[in-house]
C-alpha positions in Angstrom: -9.3 -37.5 16.4 -10.7 -38.8 13.1 -14.2 -38.0 14.3 -13.3 -34.4 15.1 -11.6 -33.9 11.7 -14.6 -35.4 9.9 -17.2 -33.3 11.8 -15.1 -30.1 11.1 -14.8 -30.9 7.4 -18.5 -31.8 7.0 -19.6 -28.8 9.1 -19.5 -26.2 6.3 -18.5 -25.6 2.7 -15.3 -23.7 3.4 -12.3 -25.1 1.6 -9.2 -26.2 3.6 -5.7 -24.9 3.1 -3.2 -27.2 4.8 0.3 -25.7 5.4 2.8 -28.4 4.7 6.5 -28.0 5.4 7.6 -31.6 5.0 8.5 -31.8 8.7 7.1 -34.1 11.4 4.2 -31.9 12.6 2.8 -31.0 9.2 3.2 -34.6 8.1 1.3 -35.9 11.1 -1.5 -33.3 10.5 -1.8 -34.3 6.8 -1.8 -38.0 7.6 -4.6 -37.6 10.2 -6.7 -35.6 7.7 -6.1 -38.1 4.9 -7.1 -41.1 6.9 -10.2 -39.3 8.4 -11.4 -38.2 4.9 -10.7 -41.6 3.5 -13.3 -43.1 5.9 -16.0 -40.9 4.6 -18.3 -41.7 1.6 -16.9 -40.1 -1.5 -20.1 -38.2 -2.2 -19.6 -36.2 1.0 -16.1 -35.1 -0.1 -17.4 -32.1 -1.9 -15.0 -29.3 -1.0 -11.4 -29.0 -1.9 -8.4 -29.5 0.4 -5.3 -27.7 -0.8 -1.9 -28.6 0.5 0.6 -25.8 0.0 4.3 -25.8 0.7 6.3 -22.5 0.6 9.5 -22.9 -1.4 11.9 -20.1 -0.4 14.1 -21.0 -3.4 17.0 -21.2 -0.9 15.9 -24.3 1.0 18.4 -27.0 1.9 18.5 -29.0 -1.4 18.0 -32.3 0.3 14.9 -31.0 1.9 13.7 -29.6 -1.4 14.0 -33.0 -3.0 12.0 -34.6 -0.1 9.2 -32.1 -0.3 9.0 -32.1 -4.1 8.7 -36.0 -4.3 6.2 -36.0 -1.4 3.9 -33.4 -3.1 4.1 -35.5 -6.3 3.1 -38.6 -4.3 0.3 -36.8 -2.5 -1.3 -35.8 -5.9 -0.9 -39.2 -7.4 -2.3 -41.1 -4.4 -5.1 -38.7 -3.8 -6.3 -39.1 -7.4 -6.1 -42.9 -7.0 -8.1 -42.8 -3.8 -10.6 -40.2 -5.2 -9.7 -37.7 -2.4 -10.3 -34.0 -3.0 -6.7 -33.2 -2.0 -4.4 -31.1 -4.2 -0.8 -30.4 -3.3 1.3 -27.6 -4.8 4.3 -25.3 -4.0 4.0 -21.5 -3.6 6.9 -19.3 -4.3 8.0 -15.7 -3.4 7.7 -13.1 -6.1 11.0 -12.5 -7.9 11.2 -9.0 -6.4 10.9 -10.5 -2.9 13.4 -13.4 -3.4 16.4 -13.8 -1.1 19.0 -13.0 -3.8 17.2 -10.0 -5.2 17.0 -8.4 -1.8 20.5 -9.4 -0.6 22.4 -8.9 -3.8 20.1 -6.5 -5.7 19.2 -4.1 -2.8 22.1 -4.9 -0.4 20.0 -6.1 2.5 22.5 -7.5 5.0 22.3 -11.3 5.9 19.3 -11.7 8.2 19.7 -11.9 12.0 17.4 -12.0 15.0 16.9 -8.2 15.0 16.5 -7.9 11.2 14.9 -11.1 10.0 13.6 -9.6 6.7 13.4 -12.9 4.9 10.7 -14.9 6.7 7.7 -12.7 5.6 8.9 -12.3 2.0 10.0 -15.9 1.4 7.5 -18.0 3.4 4.6 -16.1 4.9 3.7 -13.8 2.0 3.4 -16.5 -0.7 1.2 -18.6 1.7 -0.9 -15.5 2.5 -1.3 -14.8 -1.1 -2.7 -18.2 -1.8 -5.1 -18.0 1.3 -6.4 -14.6 0.0 -7.0 -16.0 -3.5 -8.9 -18.9 -1.9 -11.0 -16.6 0.3 -11.7 -14.4 -2.7 -13.0 -17.4 -4.7 -14.9 -19.2 -2.0 -15.8 -16.3 0.5 -14.1 -18.0 3.5 -11.5 -20.6 4.1 -10.0 -22.8 6.9 -6.3 -22.9 7.2 -5.0 -26.1 8.8 -1.7 -26.0 10.5 0.5 -28.5 12.4 1.1 -26.1 15.3 1.4 -27.5 18.8 1.1 -25.6 22.1 4.0 -27.5 23.6 6.5 -26.1 21.1 6.9 -23.0 23.2 5.2 -20.7 25.7 4.9 -18.0 23.1 3.2 -20.4 20.6 0.7 -21.5 23.3 0.0 -17.9 24.3 -0.7 -16.9 20.7 -2.9 -19.9 20.0 -4.9 -19.3 23.1 -5.3 -15.6 22.2 -7.1 -16.4 18.9 -9.2 -19.3 20.2 -13.0 -19.3 19.7 -15.1 -20.5 22.7 -16.9 -23.7 21.9 -15.2 -24.2 18.6 -12.1 -26.2 17.4 -11.4 -23.3 15.1 -9.3 -20.2 15.9 -9.5 -16.7 14.4 -6.9 -16.0 11.8 -4.4 -13.4 12.9 -4.6 -11.5 9.5 -7.7 -12.4 7.5 -11.3 -11.8 8.8 -12.7 -14.5 6.5 -10.2 -17.2 7.3 -10.1 -19.4 10.3 -7.4 -21.7 11.7 -7.7 -25.4 12.6 -4.9 -27.1 14.5 -5.7 -30.8 15.0 -2.5 -31.7 16.9 -2.3 -28.6 19.1 -2.2 -30.8 22.3 0.3 -33.3 20.9 3.7 -33.5 22.6 6.8 -34.2 20.4 6.8 -37.8 21.5 3.2 -38.2 20.5 4.1 -37.0 17.0 6.9 -39.5 16.5 4.8 -42.3 18.1 2.1 -41.6 15.5 4.5 -41.4 12.5 6.4 -44.5 13.3 3.3 -46.6 14.1 1.0 -45.5 11.3 2.0 -46.0 7.6 2.2 -43.0 5.4 -0.9 -43.2 3.0 0.8 -41.5 0.0 3.5 -44.1 -0.4 6.3 -42.6 1.6 8.1 -44.2 4.6 8.0 -42.1 7.7 11.2 -43.7 8.8 12.9 -41.9 6.0 11.6 -38.7 7.5 13.0 -39.8 10.9 16.3 -40.4 9.2 16.3 -36.9 7.8 15.9 -35.5 11.3 18.5 -37.8 12.7 21.0 -36.9 9.8 20.4 -33.2 10.3 20.3 -33.1 14.1 22.1 -36.2 15.2 19.0 -37.2 17.3 17.0 -40.4 17.1 13.1 -40.5 17.5 13.2 -44.0 18.8 12.5 -43.2 22.5 13.4 -46.1 24.7 13.3 -44.4 28.1 12.8 -40.9 29.6 16.4 -40.0 29.2 16.5 -40.7 25.4 16.0 -37.5 23.4 13.5 -37.5 20.5 13.8 -35.6 17.3 12.1 -32.2 17.1 14.6 -29.6 18.2 15.9 -29.3 14.6 14.4 -27.0 12.1 15.1 -27.7 8.4 15.5 -24.4 6.8 17.3 -22.3 4.2 21.0 -23.2 3.5 21.6 -19.4 3.5 20.2 -18.9 7.0 22.4 -16.7 9.2 19.9 -16.2 12.0 21.6 -19.1 13.9 25.3 -19.0 14.8 26.1 -22.4 13.2 24.1 -24.4 10.7 24.5 -27.7 12.5 21.9 -29.4 10.3 24.0 -28.8 7.2 27.2 -29.7 9.1 25.7 -33.0 10.2 24.5 -33.8 6.7 28.1 -33.2 5.4 29.5 -35.4 8.1 27.0 -38.0 7.1 28.4 -38.2 3.6 26.8 -35.2 1.8 30.2 -33.6 1.0 28.8 -31.9 -2.0 27.2 -29.4 0.4 30.5 -28.1 1.6 30.6 -25.2 -0.8 27.1 -24.2 0.4 28.2 -24.1 4.0 31.3 -22.1 3.0 29.1 -19.5 1.3 26.7 -19.4 4.2 29.6 -18.9 6.6 30.9 -16.0 4.5 27.5 -14.3 4.9 27.6 -15.0 8.6 31.1 -13.4 9.0 29.6 -10.1 7.7 27.6 -9.9 11.0 30.7 -9.5 13.1 30.4 -5.9 14.6 34.1 -5.3 14.1 33.8 -6.4 10.4 30.6 -4.6 9.4 32.3 -1.4 8.2 34.3 -3.6 5.7 31.1 -4.7 4.0 28.5 -2.1 4.7 27.7 1.4 3.6 27.6 4.4 5.8 24.6 5.8 3.9 21.1 4.5 4.0 19.8 3.0 0.8 16.5 4.8 0.6 17.4 8.4 1.7 21.1 8.4 1.4 21.7 9.7 4.9 24.2 8.7 7.7 22.6 7.8 11.1 24.1 7.5 14.6 23.3 4.8 17.0 20.9 6.0 19.7 20.8 3.1 22.1 24.1 3.9 23.8 26.7 6.6 24.5 29.0 5.8 21.7 26.9 7.5 18.9 28.7 5.5 16.3 27.6 5.2 12.6 25.0 2.6 11.9 26.1 0.2 9.1 23.6 0.1 6.3 23.3 -1.9 3.1 26.1 -4.1 1.7 28.6 -2.1 -0.4 28.0 -2.4 -4.1 31.6 -3.8 -4.7 31.0 -6.5 -2.1 27.7 -7.4 -3.6 29.4 -7.9 -7.0 31.9 -10.2 -5.2 29.0 -12.2 -3.6 27.3 -12.7 -7.0 30.5 -14.0 -8.5 31.1 -16.3 -5.4 27.5 -17.6 -5.6 27.8 -18.5 -9.3 31.1 -20.2 -8.5 29.5 -22.1 -5.7 26.8 -23.3 -8.0 29.4 -24.7 -10.3 31.4 -26.3 -7.5 28.3 -27.9 -6.0 27.2 -29.4 -9.3 30.7 -30.8 -10.0 30.6 -32.6 -6.6 27.1 -34.0 -7.0 26.5 -37.4 -8.7 26.1 -37.1 -12.4 22.6 -38.6 -12.3 21.3 -35.9 -10.0 19.4 -33.0 -11.4 21.4 -29.7 -11.9 21.1 -27.6 -8.8 20.3 -24.0 -9.6 21.2 -21.7 -6.8 19.9 -18.5 -8.4 17.4 -18.3 -11.2 17.7 -16.3 -14.5 14.7 -14.2 -13.5 16.5 -13.2 -10.3 19.7 -12.3 -12.2 17.7 -10.0 -14.5 16.0 -8.4 -11.5 19.4 -7.8 -9.8 20.7 -6.3 -13.0 17.8 -3.9 -13.2 18.3 -2.8 -9.6 22.0 -2.3 -10.1 21.5 -0.3 -13.2 18.9 2.0 -11.5 20.0 2.2 -7.9 23.7 1.9 -8.3 24.1 3.7 -11.6 25.9 0.6 -12.8 26.9 1.8 -16.3 29.4 -1.1 -16.5 26.4 -3.5 -16.5 28.1 -5.8 -14.1 25.6 -8.7 -13.9 26.0 -10.0 -17.5 29.8 -9.4 -17.2 30.2 -11.4 -14.0 27.9 -14.2 -15.3 29.8 -14.6 -18.5 33.1 -14.6 -16.7 32.1 -17.4 -14.4 29.8 -19.4 -16.6 31.5 -18.9 -20.0 28.2 -18.2 -21.7 25.5 -15.5 -21.8 21.9 -15.4 -20.8 19.1 -14.0 -22.9 19.7 -10.4 -21.7 17.5 -7.6 -22.9 20.0 -5.3 -24.8 20.1 -1.8 -23.4 16.7 -2.3 -21.7 16.9 0.9 -19.7 18.6 3.0 -22.4 21.5 3.5 -19.9 24.9 4.7 -20.5 27.9 2.4 -21.1 31.2 1.6 -19.4 33.1 3.7 -22.0 31.0 6.7 -21.0 31.6 5.9 -17.4 35.4 6.4 -18.0 34.8 9.8 -19.4 32.5 10.8 -16.5 35.0 9.6 -13.9 37.6 11.7 -15.4 35.4 14.8 -15.5 34.3 14.1 -11.9 37.9 13.9 -10.6 38.8 17.1 -12.4 35.9 19.0 -10.8 35.8 17.2 -7.4 32.3 15.9 -7.9 31.2 12.4 -6.7 31.0 10.4 -9.9 27.9 8.4 -8.6 26.0 11.7 -8.1 26.7 12.7 -11.7 25.7 9.3 -13.0 22.5 9.3 -11.1 21.6 12.8 -12.3 22.2 11.8 -15.9 20.2 8.5 -15.3 17.3 10.6 -13.9 17.2 12.9 -16.9 17.4 9.9 -19.2 14.4 8.2 -17.4 12.3 11.3 -17.7 13.3 12.3 -21.2 10.4 13.0 -23.5 7.8 13.3 -20.7 5.3 16.1 -21.0 5.1 16.7 -17.3 8.4 17.2 -15.6 7.3 17.7 -12.0 8.6 14.3 -10.8 12.1 14.9 -12.1 12.5 17.9 -10.0 11.5 15.9 -6.9 14.0 13.2 -7.8 16.8 15.7 -8.3 16.0 17.3 -5.0 16.2 13.9 -3.3 19.6 13.2 -4.9 21.0 16.5 -3.6 19.7 15.8 -0.1 21.8 12.6 0.0 25.1 12.6 1.9 27.8 12.7 -0.8 30.8 13.4 1.5 33.6 10.9 1.4 34.5 8.7 4.5 37.0 11.2 5.9 34.6 14.1 5.9 31.9 12.0 7.5 34.1 10.7 10.2 35.1 14.2 11.2 31.5 14.6 12.5 31.7 11.4 14.6 34.1 11.9 17.5 33.9 8.2 18.6 34.3 6.8 15.2 37.4 5.3 13.7 38.1 6.0 10.1 40.2 2.8 9.7 37.0 0.8 10.3 35.4 2.1 7.2 38.4 2.2 4.8 38.9 -1.2 3.2 41.7 -1.6 0.6 41.8 -5.4 0.2 40.0 -6.6 -2.9 36.7 -8.4 -2.1 37.8 -11.5 -3.9 40.4 -12.0 -1.2 37.9 -12.0 1.6 37.4 -15.8 1.6 41.1 -16.6 1.6 
C-alpha cells in the first residue's frame, strides 16, 4: 500500500487535496499517506498535500472539537517531520449557511426528498477549494477515504469513473481533477484493524476515535468473532439533521454523560416535528417563496396544496428558540469549556437583511429578538436599507384594513419604490411591481375555496408559536 501511494505521489507534479471528515475512513487514508510520504527522501517531497475538512457550522460540537484539535496536531507534527502536509477547514459562504437558509429564507428542515443542505454546507466549500487549487496548479488529485463495500451505489459510482490501467479515477465534476481512493477495497473490519494496530502519527490516539464511535453508536470496534459488530454504521453529522428519524448518535452521547447536549436535541426534535404531514400547514406557507403562487400536488388524486417555506412568524419563533438554546447549552457546559456559538453574528445580519427585503419586516425583528434574549445589542448597521419603521407599519396596517388591501403587498410595493428611488432607469421597477401583482394575495379562506379536497382548519393556526414546544 505504501509503495502504491509513493508511486502515485511521485508520478507527477499535481498537488493532492485530501478530504478529511475526522471519521475512521478518512483517518485511515491520511495515516497511510503520512507514513508512505515519511519513508521518502525529503528532497522528493516537492508538491503540497492539502488536508481539508468541511465545517458545516452545525456539526455536533463534540465532533467539532475532535476535528479542530486533530487539524492543529496535523500541522504541528507535519512541520516537525518536514512533511508537505497542510490542514485547514473550509466553510460555507454566509449566504449558504444552514441558518440563513432555514431562518432567513424559510427552507423547511431537510428530508430525504429535499436535502438542500449537503451541497451548500459540505460539497460546495470543498469544491471551491479544489477549483482554486486547479486554477493555481493546472490540475489536482483529490484523495478520498471512499470504500466500495460501503454500499452498492458507492461501488457503482466508483467503477463508473475508473480509468483503465490507473489507480486514479475521473472526477465527477472537474475535468482537470482526478480522484485517488487508496482504501477503496478495504472492508470496515480492515479499517478498524489498521487503526487499532498502527499508531496515529500526529499525536492522537486512535482508541479515542473508536470511543467516539462507541459513544455515538453504542458499538465496539473490538471484533472478537464473526458475531461481534464493528463500528462503522454510525455517521457523525450535524446536530440539526432531520434527514434521519431519530438522532441516535446524540441520544447516546447524552446517555453517556453529555447532558449539556439535551437542549440541542430538543431543538432538533422541534425541527423534525415540522415534517409531520398533518402538522405542515401549521408551520408552512401556502405560497411559494420565489413567485408567490399556490400549487397543487400532482402525484396523487387528492390535489391538495403543497406546503412551501416556513411561515415568517414561525421563523421568528425559531430564531428566539435557537438563541435561548445557545444560552441553555452554555449554562450546562463546564465553565472551562469554550463558549459554544450556535449562530454567528454574520448569519444574524444576513437573516436580518433577508427578512427586511423578502418579508417587508419593518419591525426589524432580528435585533429586537436578539436583544430580548441576550440582553445586549450587536453592532447592527443602522437603517442599512433605508427601510420603514415599526411606527410606520402601524399606520400602514390601519390603512390596509380600511381599504381591504393585504398589508404585506403595500409594504413590498413601498419597499420596491424605496429601493429604486433616484435611479435614472426605471425599467426594473416596473418588472418588480408586475411580479408582485402576479403573486397570490388571497387569504386562506379564499384560496381554500378553490381546493375541494383541502381543509381550511389545517391552515389556520391560532396558537402562539412560543407555545409549540410546550
